[in-house]
C-alpha positions as CSV (number, residue, x, y, z in Angstrom):
1,X,28.2,-60.6,-33.1
2,X,29.1,-60.0,-36.7
3,X,29.3,-56.3,-36.2
4,X,31.7,-56.7,-33.3
5,X,34.0,-58.9,-35.4
6,X,34.2,-56.2,-38.1
7,X,35.0,-53.4,-35.6
8,X,38.7,-54.3,-35.1
9,X,39.2,-54.3,-38.8
10,X,37.4,-51.0,-39.2
11,X,39.4,-49.5,-36.4
12,X,42.6,-50.8,-37.9
13,X,42.0,-49.2,-41.3
14,X,40.8,-45.9,-39.6
15,X,44.0,-45.8,-37.5
16,X,46.2,-46.7,-40.5
17,X,44.6,-43.9,-42.5
18,X,44.9,-41.4,-39.7
19,X,48.6,-42.3,-39.2
20,X,49.3,-42.1,-42.9
21,X,47.7,-38.7,-43.2
22,X,49.6,-37.5,-40.1
23,X,52.9,-38.8,-41.5
24,X,52.3,-37.2,-44.9
25,X,51.5,-33.8,-43.3
26,X,54.5,-34.1,-41.0
27,X,56.9,-35.2,-43.7
28,X,55.6,-32.5,-46.2
29,X,55.9,-29.9,-43.5
30,X,59.5,-30.9,-42.9
31,X,60.4,-30.9,-46.5
32,X,58.8,-27.5,-47.2
33,X,60.8,-24.5,-45.9
34,X,58.8,-22.5,-43.5
35,X,57.5,-19.3,-45.0
36,X,58.2,-15.9,-43.5
37,X,55.0,-14.0,-44.3
38,X,54.2,-10.3,-43.6
39,X,52.0,-9.4,-40.7
40,X,48.3,-10.0,-41.2
41,X,45.2,-9.0,-39.3
42,X,43.0,-11.8,-38.0
43,X,40.9,-13.4,-40.7
44,X,37.4,-14.7,-40.9
45,X,37.0,-18.1,-42.6
46,X,36.1,-17.8,-46.3
47,X,36.0,-14.0,-46.6
48,X,39.4,-13.4,-45.0
49,X,39.8,-9.7,-44.3
50,X,37.1,-8.3,-46.6
51,X,35.0,-7.4,-43.6
52,X,37.7,-4.9,-42.5
53,X,37.5,-2.9,-45.7
54,X,35.0,0.0,-45.6
55,X,33.6,2.2,-48.4
56,X,36.9,4.1,-48.6
57,X,39.5,1.2,-49.0
58,X,42.5,3.6,-48.8
59,X,41.3,4.8,-45.4
60,X,40.6,1.3,-44.1
61,X,44.0,0.0,-45.3
62,X,45.8,3.0,-43.8
63,X,44.2,2.4,-40.4
64,X,45.1,-1.3,-40.5
65,X,48.7,-0.4,-41.5
66,X,49.0,1.8,-38.4
67,X,48.5,-1.3,-36.3
68,X,50.1,-4.1,-38.4
69,X,52.8,-2.3,-40.3
70,X,53.5,-0.7,-43.7
71,X,53.7,-4.1,-45.3
72,X,50.6,-6.4,-44.7
73,X,49.4,-9.6,-46.1
74,X,45.6,-9.7,-46.3
75,X,43.2,-12.2,-47.7
76,X,40.3,-11.0,-49.9
77,X,38.2,-14.2,-50.3
78,X,40.6,-16.7,-51.9
79,X,43.0,-14.0,-53.1
80,X,46.2,-13.1,-51.1
81,X,46.7,-9.3,-51.1
82,X,50.0,-7.5,-50.2
83,X,49.3,-4.0,-49.0
84,X,52.2,-1.5,-49.3
85,X,51.9,1.7,-47.2
86,X,55.4,3.2,-47.1
87,X,57.6,5.0,-49.6
88,X,60.5,2.4,-49.0
89,X,58.2,-0.5,-49.8
90,X,56.7,1.2,-52.8
91,X,60.2,1.7,-54.2
92,X,60.9,-2.0,-53.8
93,X,57.7,-2.8,-55.8
94,X,58.0,-0.3,-58.7
95,X,61.8,-0.2,-59.0
96,X,63.8,-3.0,-57.4
97,X,61.3,-5.8,-58.2
98,X,59.3,-4.0,-60.9
99,X,59.4,-6.9,-63.3
100,X,58.2,-9.4,-60.7
101,X,55.3,-7.1,-59.8
102,X,54.4,-6.1,-63.3
103,X,51.3,-8.2,-63.9
104,X,47.7,-7.3,-63.4
105,X,45.2,-9.3,-61.4
106,X,42.2,-10.7,-63.2
107,X,39.2,-8.4,-63.3
108,X,36.0,-9.9,-64.7
109,X,34.6,-6.4,-65.5
110,X,37.7,-5.1,-67.2
111,X,38.2,-8.3,-69.0
112,X,34.8,-8.1,-70.6
113,X,34.9,-4.3,-71.3
114,X,38.4,-4.4,-72.8
115,X,38.1,-7.3,-75.2
116,X,39.6,-10.0,-73.0
117,X,42.6,-8.0,-71.9
118,X,43.6,-6.4,-75.2
119,X,44.1,-2.9,-73.7
120,X,47.0,-1.3,-72.0
121,X,45.8,-0.5,-68.4
122,X,44.3,-3.9,-67.4
123,X,46.1,-6.3,-69.7
124,X,48.4,-9.0,-68.2
125,X,52.1,-8.6,-68.6
126,X,53.0,-10.2,-71.9
127,X,54.9,-9.5,-75.1
128,X,51.7,-8.2,-76.6
129,X,51.3,-5.7,-73.7
130,X,54.9,-4.6,-74.0
131,X,54.4,-3.8,-77.7
132,X,51.1,-2.0,-77.0
133,X,52.7,0.1,-74.3
134,X,55.6,1.0,-76.5
135,X,53.2,2.1,-79.3
136,X,51.3,4.3,-76.8
137,X,54.4,5.9,-75.4
138,X,56.2,6.6,-78.7
139,X,53.3,7.2,-81.1
140,X,50.3,8.4,-79.1
141,X,51.5,10.1,-75.9
142,X,55.1,11.3,-76.7
143,X,56.0,14.9,-75.8
144,X,56.0,15.8,-79.4
145,X,52.5,14.4,-79.9
146,X,51.1,16.1,-76.8
147,X,52.5,19.4,-77.9
148,X,50.8,19.0,-81.3
149,X,47.4,19.2,-79.6
150,X,48.1,22.6,-78.0
151,X,45.6,24.3,-80.3
152,X,42.9,21.8,-79.3
153,X,43.5,22.5,-75.6
154,X,43.5,26.2,-76.0
155,X,40.3,26.2,-78.1
156,X,38.5,24.0,-75.6
157,X,39.6,25.9,-72.6
158,X,38.5,29.2,-74.3
159,X,35.0,27.5,-74.8
160,X,35.0,26.6,-71.1
161,X,35.5,30.2,-70.1
162,X,32.9,31.3,-72.6
163,X,30.3,28.9,-71.2
164,X,30.9,29.9,-67.6
165,X,30.6,33.6,-68.6
166,X,27.4,33.0,-70.6
167,X,25.8,30.7,-68.0
168,X,22.1,31.6,-67.6
169,X,22.1,30.5,-64.0
170,X,23.9,32.5,-61.3
171,X,25.1,29.3,-59.8
172,X,27.5,27.4,-62.1
173,X,27.9,23.6,-61.9
174,X,31.6,23.7,-62.5
175,X,31.9,19.9,-62.3
176,X,29.8,19.5,-65.4
177,X,31.7,22.1,-67.3
178,X,35.1,20.4,-66.4
179,X,34.0,16.9,-67.5
180,X,32.7,18.4,-70.7
181,X,36.1,20.2,-71.2
182,X,38.2,17.1,-70.7
183,X,35.8,15.0,-72.8
184,X,36.1,17.4,-75.7
185,X,39.9,17.6,-75.5
186,X,40.3,13.8,-75.2
187,X,37.8,13.1,-78.0
188,X,39.4,15.5,-80.4
189,X,42.8,14.1,-79.6
190,X,41.7,10.5,-79.8
191,X,39.0,10.6,-82.5
192,X,39.5,13.8,-84.4
193,X,36.2,15.3,-83.2
194,X,34.5,16.3,-80.0
195,X,31.0,15.5,-81.1
196,X,31.1,12.0,-79.6
197,X,31.4,13.1,-76.0
198,X,27.7,12.8,-75.2
199,X,27.6,9.4,-76.8
200,X,30.0,7.8,-74.3
201,X,29.9,10.0,-71.2
202,X,27.1,8.3,-69.3
203,X,28.4,4.9,-70.4
204,X,31.9,5.8,-69.2
205,X,30.6,6.9,-65.7
206,X,28.7,3.6,-65.4
207,X,31.7,1.5,-66.3
208,X,34.0,3.4,-63.9
209,X,31.6,2.7,-61.1
210,X,31.5,-1.0,-62.0
211,X,35.3,-1.1,-62.1
212,X,35.4,0.1,-58.5
213,X,37.3,-2.1,-56.1
214,X,35.5,-5.1,-54.6
215,X,32.4,-4.9,-56.9
216,X,32.7,-8.4,-58.4
217,X,32.3,-11.5,-56.3
218,X,34.0,-13.6,-59.0
219,X,37.3,-11.7,-58.6
220,X,37.7,-12.9,-55.0
221,X,35.6,-16.1,-55.1
222,X,36.0,-17.6,-58.6
223,X,33.7,-20.5,-57.8
224,X,30.9,-18.0,-56.9
225,X,30.9,-16.1,-60.2
226,X,27.2,-17.0,-60.6
227,X,26.4,-14.6,-57.7
228,X,27.3,-11.7,-60.0
229,X,24.5,-12.8,-62.2
230,X,22.1,-12.8,-59.3
231,X,23.2,-9.3,-58.1
232,X,22.7,-8.0,-61.7
233,X,26.4,-7.0,-62.1
234,X,27.0,-9.5,-64.9
235,X,23.9,-8.2,-66.8
236,X,25.1,-4.6,-66.4
237,X,28.6,-5.5,-67.6
238,X,27.2,-7.3,-70.7
239,X,25.0,-4.3,-71.5
240,X,27.9,-1.9,-71.1
241,X,30.3,-4.0,-73.1
242,X,27.8,-4.1,-76.0
243,X,27.4,-0.4,-75.7
244,X,31.1,0.2,-75.8
245,X,31.5,-2.0,-78.9
246,X,28.6,-0.3,-80.7
247,X,30.1,3.1,-80.0
248,X,33.6,2.1,-81.1
249,X,32.4,0.3,-84.2
250,X,30.7,3.6,-85.1
251,X,33.9,5.5,-84.5
252,X,35.9,3.3,-86.8
253,X,33.2,3.2,-89.4
254,X,32.7,6.9,-89.6
255,X,36.4,7.9,-89.1
256,X,37.7,9.8,-92.2
257,X,40.6,8.3,-94.2
258,X,43.9,9.2,-92.4
259,X,45.7,12.2,-93.7
260,X,49.4,11.5,-93.6
261,X,50.2,15.1,-94.2
262,X,48.3,16.3,-91.2
263,X,50.4,17.9,-88.4
264,X,47.8,16.9,-85.8
265,X,46.8,13.3,-86.4
266,X,44.3,11.9,-84.0
267,X,45.0,8.6,-82.2
268,X,42.6,6.6,-84.4
269,X,44.4,7.7,-87.5
270,X,47.8,6.8,-86.0
271,X,46.6,3.3,-85.0
272,X,45.1,2.6,-88.4
273,X,48.3,3.7,-90.1
274,X,50.3,1.3,-87.8
275,X,47.9,-1.5,-88.6
276,X,48.2,-0.9,-92.4
277,X,52.0,-0.8,-92.1
278,X,52.0,-4.2,-90.4
279,X,53.7,-3.3,-87.1
280,X,54.8,-6.9,-86.5
281,X,52.3,-7.6,-83.7
282,X,48.6,-8.2,-83.4
283,X,47.2,-4.6,-83.7
284,X,43.9,-5.8,-85.0
285,X,40.5,-4.1,-84.7
286,X,40.0,-5.3,-81.1
287,X,43.4,-3.9,-80.1
288,X,42.5,-0.5,-81.6
289,X,39.1,-0.4,-80.0
290,X,40.6,-1.4,-76.6
291,X,43.3,1.4,-76.8
292,X,40.7,4.0,-77.9
293,X,38.6,3.1,-74.9
294,X,41.6,3.3,-72.6
295,X,42.3,6.8,-73.8
296,X,38.7,8.0,-73.5
297,X,38.2,6.4,-70.1
298,X,41.4,7.2,-68.4
299,X,41.7,10.6,-70.0
300,X,38.2,12.0,-69.4
301,X,37.6,10.7,-65.9
302,X,41.0,11.2,-64.2
303,X,41.7,14.7,-65.7
304,X,38.3,16.1,-64.9
305,X,38.5,14.7,-61.4
306,X,41.9,16.2,-60.8
307,X,40.7,19.6,-62.1
308,X,37.6,19.5,-59.9
309,X,39.6,18.7,-56.7
310,X,42.2,21.4,-57.6
311,X,39.7,24.3,-58.1
312,X,37.7,23.1,-55.0
313,X,40.9,23.1,-52.9
314,X,41.7,26.6,-54.1
315,X,38.3,28.0,-53.3
316,X,38.5,26.5,-49.8
317,X,42.0,28.0,-49.4
318,X,41.6,31.7,-50.2
319,X,45.3,32.5,-49.4
320,X,46.4,30.0,-52.0
321,X,43.8,31.2,-54.5
322,X,45.0,34.8,-54.1
323,X,48.7,33.9,-54.5
324,X,47.8,31.9,-57.7
325,X,45.6,34.7,-59.1
326,X,48.3,37.2,-58.5
327,X,50.9,35.1,-60.3
328,X,48.6,34.3,-63.3
329,X,47.2,37.8,-63.6
330,X,50.6,39.4,-63.5
331,X,52.0,37.1,-66.2
332,X,48.8,37.4,-68.2
333,X,48.4,41.1,-67.7
334,X,46.7,42.7,-70.7
335,X,45.7,39.3,-72.2
336,X,42.2,38.0,-72.6
337,X,43.4,34.5,-72.0
338,X,46.4,32.4,-70.9
339,X,48.3,30.5,-73.6
340,X,50.4,27.4,-73.0
341,X,53.5,29.5,-73.6
342,X,52.6,31.6,-70.5
343,X,52.6,28.5,-68.2
344,X,56.4,28.1,-68.2
345,X,57.0,30.8,-65.6
346,X,54.0,30.0,-63.4
347,X,55.8,28.3,-60.6
348,X,53.1,28.6,-58.0
349,X,50.6,27.1,-60.4
350,X,52.8,24.1,-60.8
351,X,53.1,23.8,-57.0
352,X,49.3,24.1,-56.7
353,X,48.8,21.2,-59.2
354,X,51.4,19.0,-57.3
355,X,49.8,19.7,-53.9
356,X,46.3,19.0,-55.2
357,X,47.4,15.7,-56.6
358,X,49.1,14.8,-53.3
359,X,46.2,15.6,-51.1
360,X,43.4,14.4,-53.5
361,X,44.6,11.3,-55.3
362,X,42.4,10.4,-58.3
363,X,43.6,6.7,-57.9
364,X,44.3,6.3,-54.2
365,X,45.5,2.6,-54.5
366,X,46.8,3.1,-58.1
367,X,45.8,0.2,-60.3
368,X,46.4,-3.2,-58.6
369,X,49.4,-5.3,-59.5
370,X,50.1,-9.0,-59.2
371,X,53.3,-11.0,-58.7
372,X,54.5,-13.0,-61.6
373,X,56.6,-15.4,-59.5
374,X,57.6,-16.2,-56.0
375,X,59.8,-13.4,-54.6
376,X,61.7,-12.6,-51.4
377,X,60.5,-9.1,-50.6
378,X,61.9,-7.0,-47.8
379,X,62.7,-10.2,-45.9
380,X,59.3,-11.8,-46.5
381,X,58.2,-14.6,-48.8
382,X,55.6,-13.5,-51.3
383,X,54.2,-16.2,-53.6
384,X,53.2,-15.8,-57.3
385,X,49.7,-14.7,-57.9
386,X,49.6,-12.3,-54.9
387,X,47.7,-9.1,-55.6
388,X,49.6,-5.9,-54.7
389,X,48.0,-2.7,-53.6
390,X,50.1,0.4,-53.2
391,X,48.3,2.8,-50.9
392,X,49.8,5.9,-52.6
393,X,47.1,8.0,-50.9
394,X,48.3,7.0,-47.4
395,X,52.0,7.4,-48.4
396,X,51.3,11.0,-49.6
397,X,49.7,11.8,-46.2
398,X,52.4,10.1,-44.1
399,X,53.4,12.6,-41.3
400,X,56.9,11.1,-41.2
401,X,57.3,12.2,-44.8
402,X,55.2,15.4,-45.0
403,X,54.8,18.4,-42.6
404,X,51.1,18.9,-41.7
405,X,50.1,16.4,-44.4
406,X,46.3,17.0,-44.1
407,X,46.7,20.7,-45.0
408,X,46.6,22.1,-48.5
409,X,49.9,23.9,-48.7
410,X,51.3,24.4,-52.3
411,X,54.3,26.2,-50.8
412,X,55.8,22.8,-49.8
413,X,56.6,22.2,-53.5
414,X,58.1,25.6,-54.4
415,X,61.7,24.7,-53.3
416,X,61.3,20.9,-53.6
417,X,62.8,18.5,-56.1
418,X,59.8,16.1,-55.7
419,X,58.1,15.5,-59.0
420,X,55.2,13.4,-60.2
421,X,57.1,11.4,-62.9
422,X,57.6,8.3,-60.8
423,X,61.1,8.8,-59.3
424,X,60.0,10.0,-55.8
425,X,58.3,7.2,-54.1
426,X,56.6,9.3,-51.4
427,X,54.6,10.9,-54.2
428,X,53.2,8.7,-56.9
429,X,50.0,10.3,-58.4
430,X,50.7,8.6,-61.8
431,X,52.3,5.4,-60.4
432,X,55.8,4.4,-61.5
433,X,57.8,1.7,-63.3
434,X,56.6,-0.4,-66.2
435,X,53.0,0.1,-65.1
436,X,53.2,3.8,-64.6
437,X,50.8,6.0,-66.5
438,X,52.1,7.0,-69.9
439,X,49.7,9.9,-70.1
440,X,51.4,12.2,-67.6
441,X,52.3,15.0,-70.0
442,X,48.9,15.0,-71.6
443,X,47.1,15.3,-68.3
444,X,49.3,18.0,-66.9
445,X,49.0,20.1,-70.1
446,X,45.2,20.1,-69.8
447,X,45.2,20.7,-66.1
448,X,47.6,23.6,-65.9
449,X,46.0,25.4,-68.9
450,X,42.5,25.0,-67.5
451,X,43.3,26.1,-64.0
452,X,45.3,29.1,-65.1
453,X,42.6,30.4,-67.3
454,X,39.8,29.8,-64.8
455,X,41.5,31.7,-62.0
456,X,42.7,34.4,-64.4
457,X,39.2,35.1,-65.6
458,X,37.0,34.6,-62.5
459,X,36.7,35.2,-58.8
460,X,34.6,32.5,-56.9
461,X,32.2,32.4,-54.1
462,X,29.9,29.7,-52.8
463,X,26.2,30.0,-53.5
464,X,23.5,31.0,-51.0
465,X,26.0,32.8,-48.8
466,X,27.8,29.6,-47.7
467,X,31.1,30.0,-45.9
468,X,34.2,28.5,-47.4
469,X,34.4,25.9,-44.5
470,X,31.0,24.7,-45.7
471,X,32.5,23.5,-49.0
472,X,32.1,19.7,-49.0
473,X,35.4,18.0,-49.7
474,X,34.1,14.5,-49.1
475,X,35.2,11.9,-51.7
476,X,33.4,9.1,-53.3
477,X,35.5,6.0,-54.0
478,X,35.2,4.0,-57.2
479,X,38.2,3.2,-59.4
480,X,38.9,6.9,-59.0
481,X,38.3,9.2,-56.0
482,X,36.1,12.0,-57.1
483,X,34.1,14.7,-55.2
484,X,30.9,13.2,-53.7
485,X,29.0,16.4,-54.4
486,X,29.3,18.6,-57.5
487,X,31.3,21.8,-57.3
488,X,28.6,24.6,-57.4
489,X,30.0,28.1,-57.5
490,X,29.2,31.7,-58.2
491,X,31.7,32.9,-60.8
492,X,32.3,36.6,-61.1
493,X,34.4,37.8,-64.1
494,X,37.6,39.6,-63.0
495,X,37.8,43.1,-64.4
């Protein structure tokens, strides 16, 4: 009887609560303008669209874009992700709304490795970042500074040729030689010596793998960061971070006093001089270490990967290889090696490099961006904190922009104004805008010189009588897209 008397009161409060919640939702919905969001594939609760991303994200996203459009809004866990797959949309991101899209999303791995965002690549968009970027552009990677290292590049490329010639094995692992070349060049430019390459090479490869997209649960499910401890990722990151710091502390400790009269100052010397001169911003030891690791990581991995793809593509395309060898050997006639001064008139070489970077992007999705504020973007409402992926790989293979895009055809660049400096949005191997790569000239200088000398000096065959079509061009996706299998060749000196 008592229970029955209380039921009407219970039902009254239940009904009142229900009506209150309903009215609140209805009124809130009325007051809040409806959002016009980009198309989105169906999502699964909690994980969103993560289940639709395969081992090669650029391919998965390209396939989704074919169905849902060149501008898609996905959900990776709790993170909204805007995927850009057209040149027009890319232009809007990196030019029209560059400032809005200039931030970086949080990466637990990068944050730990790079001293809580003190570097240039992964740091958030702040006044500190702007000053660091300015220092890198004007002091470390200017055209004048890049030219000052021409002797370093020529000496290291000469050593590469010598090592291939003197190889004890008939079959040469060209991939190993190329990463050693780039490591030596970058180390000498950054640290003043190439002796440290072996000390950081394995550590660098491990970190690049950990930085690969979708490795950390915490990045997409912040409340589940503890899962990264269970999977072992956190432990690996901690170990790697300590290894990086130990290495960089040794670099700074053992670095000789800067020589202000030296024509070729290494990056460490320049940064220490700026620190001593009080640059007006926080260029402390952690800043210096972060920038050094940026240079070592980005320089070694991306340059060697681009070289590997270029030479592999040439070997697989004998007509292109013959055209390039004819050009290089004609200009280098009577010379034992190609110098940087010889590169100016090698137009087919430059076309080869552009085509290789188009077809084999080292960073297919570039480095992710994040919106700093709400923005009306191409008619859609994009909220602050949205991660942005530019599928530059897909744009560079878009058949509406490129004839026979899956073919390696350097000739397409011979009479084309399209360049890699970030002003042609159908072709963004180095990104563009505020977040574009400042090391373009450094990378191109190494790549062109190395490729020219290698094809000048050697003819190539595949080992064990393999046919050219048997050359594996499968990629392995991490933060960079590199060849899955090493480039093994038989190199015969050209007489």
